[in-house]
TORZA-167576 format. One record per residue (C-alpha): residue in one letter; x, y, z. Coordinates in pm, whole numbers. Example, Ala and Ser with C-alpha at 12.3 -4.5 7.8 and 13.67 -1.06 7.14 Angstrom:
// TORZA-167576
<r type="A" px="1230" py="-450" pz="780"/>
<r type="S" px="1367" py="-106" pz="714"/>
***
This chain:
// TORZA-167576
<r type="M" px="4807" py="1505" pz="8636"/>
<r type="R" px="4856" py="1631" pz="8265"/>
<r type="H" px="4937" py="1268" pz="8159"/>
<r type="H" px="4604" py="1164" pz="8295"/>
<r type="L" px="4410" py="1436" pz="8128"/>
<r type="I" px="4580" py="1344" pz="7788"/>
<r type="K" px="4480" py="999" pz="7847"/>
<r type="T" px="4108" py="1097" pz="7931"/>
<r type="R" px="4087" py="1307" pz="7632"/>
<r type="R" px="4217" py="1051" pz="7381"/>
<r type="Q" px="3968" py="820" pz="7545"/>
<r type="L" px="3689" py="1048" pz="7485"/>
<r type="F" px="3765" py="1150" pz="7139"/>
<r type="S" px="3906" py="834" pz="6995"/>
<r type="P" px="3737" py="722" pz="6682"/>
<r type="K" px="3623" py="392" pz="6865"/>
<r type="K" px="3427" py="610" pz="7142"/>
<r type="I" px="3284" py="841" pz="6875"/>
<r type="R" px="3156" py="564" pz="6656"/>
<r type="Q" px="2980" py="411" pz="6989"/>
<r type="R" px="2815" py="725" pz="7096"/>
<r type="L" px="2691" py="788" pz="6734"/>
<r type="V" px="2543" py="448" pz="6740"/>
<r type="F" px="2375" py="482" pz="7065"/>
<r type="L" px="2246" py="814" pz="6965"/>
<r type="S" px="2129" py="690" pz="6644"/>
<r type="S" px="1919" py="401" pz="6851"/>
<r type="A" px="1765" py="655" pz="7087"/>
<r type="L" px="1625" py="856" pz="6761"/>
<r type="I" px="1495" py="524" pz="6630"/>
<r type="V" px="1304" py="485" pz="6958"/>
<r type="G" px="1146" py="825" pz="6928"/>
<r type="A" px="1064" py="778" pz="6563"/>
<r type="V" px="925" py="404" pz="6638"/>
<r type="A" px="716" py="541" pz="6945"/>
<r type="A" px="566" py="817" pz="6716"/>
<r type="F" px="469" py="561" pz="6452"/>
<r type="F" px="329" py="336" pz="6727"/>
<r type="A" px="123" py="614" pz="6879"/>
<r type="I" px="-28" py="739" pz="6543"/>
<r type="A" px="-102" py="372" pz="6435"/>
<r type="A" px="-261" py="271" pz="6782"/>
<r type="Q" px="-479" py="590" pz="6800"/>
<r type="Q" px="-610" py="510" pz="6450"/>
<r type="A" px="-711" py="139" pz="6542"/>
<r type="D" px="-876" py="247" pz="6833"/>
<r type="H" px="-1059" py="532" pz="6648"/>
<r type="Q" px="-1145" py="270" pz="6378"/>
<r type="Y" px="-1292" py="38" pz="6600"/>
<r type="L" px="-1499" py="300" pz="6783"/>
<r type="L" px="-1633" py="421" pz="6456"/>
<r type="L" px="-1723" py="63" pz="6372"/>
<r type="F" px="-1909" py="19" pz="6672"/>
<r type="K" px="-2120" py="336" pz="6611"/>
<r type="S" px="-2187" py="212" pz="6253"/>
<r type="N" px="-2216" py="-149" pz="6286"/>
<r type="P" px="-2248" py="-251" pz="6632"/>
<r type="W" px="-2319" py="-612" pz="6598"/>
<r type="I" px="-2014" py="-673" pz="6360"/>
<r type="A" px="-1769" py="-491" pz="6620"/>
<r type="L" px="-1915" py="-697" pz="6896"/>
<r type="A" px="-1838" py="-1009" pz="6708"/>
<r type="I" px="-1468" py="-900" pz="6642"/>
<r type="P" px="-1307" py="-933" pz="7022"/>
<r type="P" px="-1344" py="-1309" pz="7045"/>
<r type="F" px="-1218" py="-1406" pz="6704"/>
<r type="S" px="-955" py="-1132" pz="6688"/>
<r type="L" px="-817" py="-1212" pz="7032"/>
<r type="A" px="-800" py="-1567" pz="6957"/>
<r type="L" px="-615" py="-1498" pz="6661"/>
<r type="I" px="-365" py="-1255" pz="6854"/>
<r type="A" px="-323" py="-1533" pz="7128"/>
<r type="W" px="-212" py="-1788" pz="6849"/>
<r type="L" px="42" py="-1541" pz="6686"/>
<r type="T" px="185" py="-1445" pz="7052"/>
<r type="K" px="210" py="-1821" pz="7143"/>
<r type="H" px="369" py="-1949" pz="6818"/>
<r type="V" px="511" py="-1658" pz="6638"/>
<r type="F" px="606" py="-1383" pz="6870"/>
<r type="L" px="675" py="-1550" pz="7199"/>
<r type="G" px="772" py="-1307" pz="7456"/>
<r type="T" px="540" py="-1014" pz="7353"/>
<r type="E" px="233" py="-1119" pz="7601"/>
<r type="G" px="128" py="-871" pz="7838"/>
<r type="S" px="222" py="-488" pz="7931"/>
<r type="G" px="607" py="-549" pz="7852"/>
<r type="I" px="709" py="-364" pz="8168"/>
<r type="P" px="744" py="-664" pz="8379"/>
<r type="Q" px="958" py="-836" pz="8093"/>
<r type="T" px="1181" py="-548" pz="8093"/>
<r type="I" px="1223" py="-533" pz="8456"/>
<r type="A" px="1287" py="-916" pz="8463"/>
<r type="A" px="1555" py="-872" pz="8170"/>
<r type="L" px="1763" py="-646" pz="8424"/>
<r type="E" px="1801" py="-942" pz="8646"/>
<r type="L" px="1872" py="-1227" pz="8374"/>
<r type="P" px="2248" py="-1335" pz="8383"/>
<r type="T" px="2320" py="-1387" pz="8022"/>
<r type="H" px="2246" py="-1238" pz="7689"/>
<r type="A" px="2099" py="-1562" pz="7567"/>
<r type="L" px="1830" py="-1535" pz="7845"/>
<r type="R" px="1746" py="-1168" pz="7799"/>
<r type="Q" px="1690" py="-1221" pz="7413"/>
<r type="K" px="1376" py="-1424" pz="7509"/>
<r type="V" px="1224" py="-1096" pz="7639"/>
<r type="L" px="1422" py="-817" pz="7435"/>
<r type="S" px="1486" py="-838" pz="7068"/>
<r type="L" px="1381" py="-673" pz="6747"/>
<r type="K" px="1150" py="-947" pz="6666"/>
<r type="I" px="963" py="-904" pz="6994"/>
<r type="A" px="962" py="-535" pz="6945"/>
<r type="F" px="801" py="-559" pz="6604"/>
<r type="G" px="552" py="-813" pz="6735"/>
<r type="K" px="465" py="-612" pz="7013"/>
<r type="I" px="368" py="-307" pz="6814"/>
<r type="L" px="173" py="-521" pz="6554"/>
<r type="L" px="-20" py="-726" pz="6817"/>
<r type="T" px="-94" py="-420" pz="7039"/>
<r type="I" px="-229" py="-239" pz="6713"/>
<r type="M" px="-443" py="-554" pz="6658"/>
<r type="G" px="-585" py="-565" pz="6997"/>
<r type="L" px="-679" py="-222" pz="6978"/>
<r type="F" px="-872" py="-263" pz="6641"/>
<r type="S" px="-1023" py="-555" pz="6834"/>
<r type="G" px="-1185" py="-318" pz="7113"/>
<r type="A" px="-954" py="-478" pz="7398"/>
<r type="S" px="-914" py="-238" pz="7679"/>
<r type="I" px="-544" py="-191" pz="7646"/>
<r type="G" px="-293" py="68" pz="7605"/>
<r type="R" px="51" py="134" pz="7402"/>
<r type="E" px="268" py="294" pz="7674"/>
<r type="G" px="367" py="-1" pz="7856"/>
<r type="P" px="446" py="-203" pz="7512"/>
<r type="T" px="644" py="119" pz="7424"/>
<r type="V" px="858" py="76" pz="7715"/>
<r type="H" px="913" py="-289" pz="7596"/>
<r type="V" px="988" py="-188" pz="7237"/>
<r type="G" px="1225" py="98" pz="7353"/>
<r type="A" px="1403" py="-148" pz="7567"/>
<r type="S" px="1431" py="-401" pz="7295"/>
<r type="I" px="1558" py="-150" pz="7056"/>
<r type="I" px="1844" py="-5" pz="7218"/>
<r type="Y" px="1933" py="-341" pz="7400"/>
<r type="S" px="1982" py="-455" pz="7051"/>
<r type="L" px="2312" py="-284" pz="7067"/>
<r type="H" px="2454" py="-525" pz="7321"/>
<r type="S" px="2545" py="-731" pz="7005"/>
<r type="H" px="2807" py="-456" pz="6919"/>
<r type="R" px="3148" py="-411" pz="7030"/>
<r type="G" px="3178" py="-161" pz="7315"/>
<r type="F" px="2841" py="-237" pz="7457"/>
<r type="R" px="2884" py="-602" pz="7575"/>
<r type="R" px="2987" py="-557" pz="7936"/>
<r type="Q" px="2758" py="-668" pz="8211"/>
<r type="H" px="2678" py="-300" pz="8362"/>
<r type="M" px="2645" py="-168" pz="7978"/>
<r type="A" px="2350" py="-437" pz="7909"/>
<r type="K" px="2164" py="-293" pz="8223"/>
<r type="A" px="2221" py="61" pz="8123"/>
<r type="L" px="2097" py="6" pz="7775"/>
<r type="I" px="1767" py="-160" pz="7913"/>
<r type="I" px="1698" py="120" pz="8146"/>
<r type="A" px="1779" py="390" pz="7896"/>
<r type="G" px="1556" py="211" pz="7644"/>
<r type="G" px="1277" py="191" pz="7873"/>
<r type="A" px="1282" py="544" pz="7993"/>
<r type="A" px="1322" py="663" pz="7627"/>
<r type="G" px="1002" py="451" pz="7538"/>
<r type="I" px="776" py="632" pz="7809"/>
<r type="A" px="920" py="951" pz="7767"/>
<r type="A" px="833" py="929" pz="7383"/>
<r type="A" px="497" py="759" pz="7453"/>
<r type="F" px="346" py="1030" pz="7684"/>
<r type="N" px="563" py="1337" pz="7582"/>
<r type="T" px="670" py="1348" pz="7939"/>
<r type="P" px="1056" py="1336" pz="7958"/>
<r type="L" px="1075" py="1390" pz="8343"/>
<r type="A" px="836" py="1118" pz="8383"/>
<r type="G" px="1072" py="880" pz="8182"/>
<r type="I" px="1360" py="964" pz="8385"/>
<r type="L" px="1156" py="916" pz="8721"/>
<r type="F" px="987" py="596" pz="8604"/>
<r type="A" px="1330" py="461" pz="8537"/>
<r type="M" px="1475" py="521" pz="8865"/>
<r type="E" px="1168" py="458" pz="9066"/>
<r type="E" px="1034" py="136" pz="8906"/>
<r type="M" px="1275" py="-20" pz="8679"/>
<r type="T" px="1589" py="-10" pz="8923"/>
<r type="H" px="1597" py="52" pz="9296"/>
<r type="N" px="1968" py="75" pz="9293"/>
<r type="F" px="2020" py="342" pz="9029"/>
<r type="E" px="2365" py="388" pz="8946"/>
<r type="R" px="2521" py="740" pz="8892"/>
<r type="R" px="2721" py="645" pz="8585"/>
<r type="L" px="2406" py="534" pz="8422"/>
<r type="G" px="2275" py="909" pz="8444"/>
<r type="N" px="2433" py="1063" pz="8119"/>
<r type="I" px="2333" py="772" pz="7902"/>
<r type="L" px="1965" py="778" pz="8058"/>
<r type="L" px="1936" py="1157" pz="8004"/>
<r type="L" px="2077" py="1132" pz="7623"/>
<r type="A" px="1825" py="847" pz="7562"/>
<r type="V" px="1504" py="1027" pz="7692"/>
<r type="I" px="1623" py="1368" pz="7530"/>
<r type="L" px="1652" py="1233" pz="7191"/>
<r type="A" px="1386" py="986" pz="7178"/>
<r type="G" px="1134" py="1257" pz="7314"/>
<r type="L" px="1269" py="1528" pz="7042"/>
<r type="T" px="1221" py="1284" pz="6770"/>
<r type="A" px="869" py="1195" pz="6887"/>
<r type="I" px="764" py="1573" pz="6929"/>
<r type="A" px="930" py="1640" pz="6570"/>
<r type="I" px="698" py="1388" pz="6418"/>
<r type="L" px="388" py="1430" pz="6625"/>
<r type="G" px="405" py="1801" pz="6692"/>
<r type="E" px="426" py="1958" pz="7064"/>
<r type="Y" px="120" py="1805" pz="7242"/>
<r type="T" px="5" py="1714" pz="7583"/>
<r type="Y" px="-157" py="1388" pz="7623"/>
<r type="F" px="-481" py="1531" pz="7778"/>
<r type="G" px="-450" py="1872" pz="7664"/>
<r type="H" px="-397" py="2187" pz="7868"/>
<r type="N" px="-584" py="2222" pz="8197"/>
<r type="N" px="-569" py="2527" pz="8449"/>
<r type="S" px="-791" py="2417" pz="8701"/>
<r type="A" px="-681" py="2455" pz="9052"/>
<r type="L" px="-804" py="2338" pz="9402"/>
<r type="P" px="-842" py="2613" pz="9703"/>
<r type="L" px="-684" py="2471" pz="10018"/>
<r type="N" px="-983" py="2422" pz="10231"/>
<r type="Q" px="-1155" py="2133" pz="10397"/>
<r type="Y" px="-1334" py="2020" pz="10099"/>
<r type="T" px="-994" py="1972" pz="9893"/>
<r type="W" px="-831" py="1784" pz="10181"/>
<r type="L" px="-1148" py="1572" pz="10170"/>
<r type="A" px="-1114" py="1498" pz="9810"/>
<r type="I" px="-757" py="1420" pz="9872"/>
<r type="I" px="-820" py="1186" pz="10144"/>
<r type="I" px="-1109" py="1006" pz="9942"/>
<r type="C" px="-894" py="1000" pz="9620"/>
<r type="G" px="-609" py="860" pz="9798"/>
<r type="I" px="-766" py="616" pz="10026"/>
<r type="G" px="-1018" py="520" pz="9748"/>
<r type="G" px="-770" py="505" pz="9467"/>
<r type="G" px="-520" py="311" pz="9657"/>
<r type="I" px="-759" py="47" pz="9788"/>
<r type="I" px="-925" py="-11" pz="9442"/>
<r type="G" px="-584" py="18" pz="9261"/>
<r type="G" px="-444" py="-224" pz="9485"/>
<r type="L" px="-738" py="-474" pz="9434"/>
<r type="F" px="-698" py="-421" pz="9051"/>
<r type="S" px="-331" py="-531" pz="9087"/>
<r type="M" px="-413" py="-822" pz="9311"/>
<r type="A" px="-680" py="-932" pz="9053"/>
<r type="L" px="-394" py="-930" pz="8786"/>
<r type="I" px="-137" py="-1089" pz="8992"/>
<r type="H" px="-339" py="-1377" pz="9128"/>
<r type="G" px="-555" py="-1413" pz="8791"/>
<r type="S" px="-238" py="-1451" pz="8606"/>
<r type="R" px="-126" py="-1719" pz="8831"/>
<r type="R" px="-445" py="-1909" pz="8847"/>
<r type="L" px="-480" py="-1904" pz="8466"/>
<r type="F" px="-110" py="-1971" pz="8398"/>
<r type="T" px="-195" py="-2361" pz="8301"/>
<r type="I" px="-471" py="-2284" pz="8099"/>
<r type="A" px="-292" py="-1981" pz="7937"/>
<r type="R" px="4" py="-2221" pz="7855"/>
<r type="S" px="-211" py="-2513" pz="7719"/>
<r type="H" px="-500" py="-2352" pz="7564"/>
<r type="P" px="-406" py="-1992" pz="7498"/>
<r type="V" px="-674" py="-1952" pz="7216"/>
<r type="Y" px="-956" py="-2100" pz="7410"/>
<r type="L" px="-880" py="-1865" pz="7691"/>
<r type="A" px="-857" py="-1547" pz="7459"/>
<r type="F" px="-1183" py="-1628" pz="7290"/>
<r type="I" px="-1372" py="-1634" pz="7625"/>
<r type="C" px="-1202" py="-1322" pz="7749"/>
<r type="G" px="-1308" py="-1161" pz="7390"/>
<r type="L" px="-1661" py="-1266" pz="7458"/>
<r type="L" px="-1651" py="-1091" pz="7814"/>
<r type="I" px="-1490" py="-770" pz="7647"/>
<r type="S" px="-1778" py="-788" pz="7388"/>
<r type="L" px="-2058" py="-807" pz="7661"/>
<r type="L" px="-1888" py="-546" pz="7881"/>
<r type="G" px="-1868" py="-315" pz="7583"/>
<r type="Y" px="-2229" py="-389" pz="7517"/>
<r type="S" px="-2322" py="-298" pz="7861"/>
<r type="S" px="-2143" py="32" pz="7864"/>
<r type="G" px="-2251" py="164" pz="7524"/>
<r type="G" px="-1901" py="117" pz="7384"/>
<r type="L" px="-1724" py="334" pz="7647"/>
<r type="T" px="-1506" py="40" pz="7790"/>
<r type="F" px="-1348" py="-54" pz="7441"/>
<r type="G" px="-1001" py="67" pz="7360"/>
<r type="T" px="-755" py="255" pz="7560"/>
<r type="G" px="-1013" py="485" pz="7740"/>
<r type="Y" px="-801" py="800" pz="7620"/>
<r type="H" px="-1120" py="968" pz="7471"/>
<r type="E" px="-1334" py="925" pz="7763"/>
<r type="A" px="-1073" py="1026" pz="7999"/>
<r type="R" px="-1015" py="1362" pz="7805"/>
<r type="H" px="-1383" py="1391" pz="7746"/>
<r type="L" px="-1445" py="1393" pz="8129"/>
<r type="I" px="-1142" py="1652" pz="8179"/>
<r type="D" px="-1293" py="1884" pz="7929"/>
<r type="G" px="-1618" py="1889" pz="8105"/>
<r type="G" px="-1809" py="1591" pz="7956"/>
<r type="E" px="-2034" py="1366" pz="8158"/>
<r type="A" px="-2004" py="965" pz="8193"/>
<r type="T" px="-2225" py="720" pz="8359"/>
<r type="S" px="-2147" py="620" pz="8712"/>
<r type="S" px="-2081" py="262" pz="8624"/>
<r type="F" px="-1820" py="332" pz="8377"/>
<r type="P" px="-1504" py="316" pz="8593"/>
<r type="F" px="-1632" py="-17" pz="8732"/>
<r type="L" px="-1678" py="-142" pz="8379"/>
<r type="K" px="-1372" py="-28" pz="8251"/>
<r type="L" px="-1175" py="-198" pz="8518"/>
<r type="L" px="-1332" py="-518" pz="8441"/>
<r type="A" px="-1268" py="-469" pz="8088"/>
<r type="T" px="-907" py="-403" pz="8147"/>
<r type="I" px="-862" py="-712" pz="8378"/>
<r type="T" px="-1039" py="-928" pz="8109"/>
<r type="S" px="-811" py="-797" pz="7840"/>
<r type="Y" px="-476" py="-848" pz="8050"/>
<r type="L" px="-567" py="-1195" pz="8161"/>
<r type="S" px="-644" py="-1301" pz="7766"/>
<r type="G" px="-271" py="-1302" pz="7735"/>
<r type="I" px="-262" py="-1064" pz="7455"/>
<r type="P" px="4" py="-783" pz="7426"/>
<r type="G" px="-119" py="-454" pz="7582"/>
<r type="G" px="-49" py="-226" pz="7856"/>
<r type="I" px="-251" py="-84" pz="8158"/>
<r type="F" px="-133" py="272" pz="8168"/>
<r type="A" px="-390" py="432" pz="7974"/>
<r type="P" px="-693" py="252" pz="8077"/>
<r type="S" px="-594" py="281" pz="8458"/>
<r type="L" px="-593" py="648" pz="8382"/>
<r type="S" px="-932" py="642" pz="8218"/>
<r type="V" px="-1070" py="439" pz="8530"/>
<r type="G" px="-935" py="682" pz="8772"/>
<r type="A" px="-1084" py="969" pz="8577"/>
<r type="G" px="-1420" py="806" pz="8601"/>
<r type="F" px="-1365" py="760" pz="8985"/>
<r type="G" px="-1300" py="1140" pz="8997"/>
<r type="A" px="-1600" py="1234" pz="8773"/>
<r type="N" px="-1820" py="1044" pz="9024"/>
<r type="L" px="-1653" py="1222" pz="9336"/>
<r type="A" px="-1727" py="1546" pz="9163"/>
<r type="E" px="-2111" py="1496" pz="9166"/>
<r type="Y" px="-2083" py="1498" pz="9570"/>
<r type="L" px="-1837" py="1785" pz="9592"/>
<r type="P" px="-1984" py="2059" pz="9365"/>
<r type="H" px="-1790" py="2321" pz="9550"/>
<r type="L" px="-1477" py="2205" pz="9372"/>
<r type="P" px="-1385" py="2215" pz="9009"/>
<r type="A" px="-1468" py="1890" pz="8835"/>
<r type="A" px="-1182" py="1868" pz="8643"/>
<r type="S" px="-941" py="1903" pz="8918"/>
<r type="L" px="-1107" py="1588" pz="9103"/>
<r type="I" px="-1082" py="1390" pz="8782"/>
<r type="I" px="-693" py="1464" pz="8773"/>
<r type="L" px="-671" py="1366" pz="9151"/>
<r type="G" px="-877" py="1061" pz="9069"/>
<r type="M" px="-648" py="967" pz="8805"/>
<r type="V" px="-327" py="999" pz="9027"/>
<r type="G" px="-497" py="821" pz="9317"/>
<r type="Y" px="-614" py="505" pz="9109"/>
<r type="F" px="-297" py="514" pz="8913"/>
<r type="T" px="-70" py="509" pz="9217"/>
<r type="G" px="-272" py="242" pz="9379"/>
<r type="V" px="-202" py="40" pz="9053"/>
<r type="V" px="173" py="69" pz="9001"/>
<r type="Q" px="274" py="202" pz="9347"/>
<r type="T" px="516" py="446" pz="9210"/>
<r type="P" px="372" py="786" pz="9347"/>
<r type="I" px="661" py="1033" pz="9227"/>
<r type="T" px="615" py="894" pz="8855"/>
<r type="A" px="249" py="879" pz="8904"/>
<r type="F" px="177" py="1276" pz="9000"/>
<r type="V" px="461" py="1378" pz="8752"/>
<r type="I" px="317" py="1188" pz="8481"/>
<r type="V" px="-32" py="1327" pz="8528"/>
<r type="M" px="113" py="1678" pz="8585"/>
<r type="E" px="314" py="1676" pz="8261"/>
<r type="M" px="14" py="1525" pz="8047"/>
<r type="T" px="-203" py="1816" pz="8148"/>
<r type="T" px="49" py="2079" pz="8176"/>
<r type="N" px="-113" py="2167" pz="8535"/>
<r type="S" px="150" py="2248" pz="8765"/>
<r type="S" px="-102" py="2440" pz="9013"/>
<r type="L" px="-217" py="2084" pz="9159"/>
<r type="I" px="131" py="1965" pz="9249"/>
<r type="L" px="77" py="1958" pz="9620"/>
<r type="P" px="-244" py="1794" pz="9616"/>
<r type="L" px="-142" py="1568" pz="9347"/>
<r type="M" px="157" py="1449" pz="9586"/>
<r type="A" px="-39" py="1424" pz="9878"/>
<r type="T" px="-294" py="1197" pz="9708"/>
<r type="A" px="-26" py="977" pz="9552"/>
<r type="L" px="148" py="920" pz="9891"/>
<r type="I" px="-180" py="852" pz="10044"/>
<r type="A" px="-275" py="603" pz="9761"/>
<r type="K" px="50" py="421" pz="9785"/>
<r type="G" px="25" py="350" pz="10144"/>
<r type="F" px="-346" py="232" pz="10118"/>
<r type="S" px="-247" py="21" pz="9805"/>
<r type="K" px="29" py="-164" pz="9980"/>
<r type="L" px="-198" py="-260" pz="10263"/>
<r type="V" px="-410" py="-460" pz="9991"/>
<r type="C" px="-131" py="-557" pz="9750"/>
<r type="P" px="208" py="-565" pz="9959"/>
<r type="T" px="427" py="-650" pz="9635"/>
<r type="P" px="380" py="-389" pz="9342"/>
<r type="I" px="225" py="-535" pz="9029"/>
<r type="Y" px="529" py="-502" pz="8801"/>
<r type="Q" px="774" py="-649" pz="9046"/>
<r type="A" px="524" py="-960" pz="9102"/>
<r type="L" px="459" py="-996" pz="8736"/>
<r type="S" px="845" py="-974" pz="8642"/>
<r type="A" px="948" py="-1257" pz="8908"/>
<r type="V" px="679" py="-1479" pz="8721"/>
<r type="Y" px="866" py="-1393" pz="8379"/>
<r type="L" px="1198" py="-1423" pz="8550"/>
<r type="T" px="1129" py="-1770" pz="8681"/>
<r type="N" px="972" py="-1891" pz="8332"/>
<r type="T" px="1248" py="-1758" pz="8119"/>
<r type="Q" px="1522" py="-1931" pz="8345"/>
<r type="T" px="1360" py="-2256" pz="8326"/>
<r type="Q" px="1318" py="-2248" pz="7956"/>
<r type="P" px="1598" py="-2383" pz="7746"/>
<r type="A" px="1845" py="-2124" pz="7635"/>
<r type="T" px="1930" py="-2045" pz="7277"/>
<r type="G" px="2236" py="-1846" pz="7153"/>
<r type="K" px="2515" py="-1756" pz="7346"/>
<r type="K" px="2579" py="-1927" pz="7692"/>
<r type="S" px="2796" py="-1667" pz="7860"/>
<r type="E" px="2839" py="-1284" pz="7888"/>
<r type="K" px="3142" py="-1147" pz="7778"/>
***
């Protein structure tokens, strides 16, 4: 027994193990710093485009088609592997058998391109978010450790990808608990206990680094609204759960089937497809008075803070998000989905004046967001952490569970699993480069 303890201590405190831990900790710190920079740059790009639309609307409306065409060309010819949200690629990487194949979806070049092209997309008015891309960036950065000695085993590759993705989502939203839950609920359905420590370290260090740079903040500010447990509240829960689940499921089906139907066109004529999608984005932006451009963060926070929005906003924003995703440019659906849900909640508040509007908006966000991603635990935790409102935990949980059930009726396969299967097939059928086998 004593001999075993001595051997364990030597292993834990050997120079090799210490160097290995320092390298990993440094990579987690880098993820936090990069996520913070990404957040600042994305926010500025989004803000500057909206300012341009207010001051020179016709110039702003002319930008999306040409800019999206340029981004599509760069995606196809310079930064292949950066297209889309980034979460499907990260999930697909978990199933790829070799390091050479995983490098097609996870690399430092892809991380750089993902940041650059997402920022360009936001400055072009596309209805995209940075949160999904941050997951891709985080996984790419930490997975780059796989080339170092001590991180080359097969189980370590999976651990690095999961830890990087969780660190990315935690740093992007400043929601550490949601980062852990997202990794367990979405990125792997067979979570291994031995991944726990590496996951926690990555999330904590990335989150602390992002906070140190950005300051302690909540994504949608502080909200203290609550709901009384009466018949009106249960009615709101049922409506947000059923409505959010069905509409979110239809949105997911649109992306899944749209991606499949446009696959040939996207592969052979990506620039033309992006140009047409850019024209549609401009048209939707003009129809909504500019509300459908960008992440939708400002619109969602405006609604939570008591502002008003047109009843058509959530439907137009939903269409703008579908169009932006199908254009093939890099960009996530997290933030736009939250703004769509907020819009539905605001519309419902007009018919239930007995309940606080802010609470209904938050319920709408959870219902629709769950309907899109079908991860109910992550959905209600991420919204609760973003609004620092724990008084709504029971209504949020109930709404999320109902939304998942109805979403699965419409879209049996969760969106990220369906899209990752496409990336998995395409990646494995392409010729491999680099190392042919895993050490």
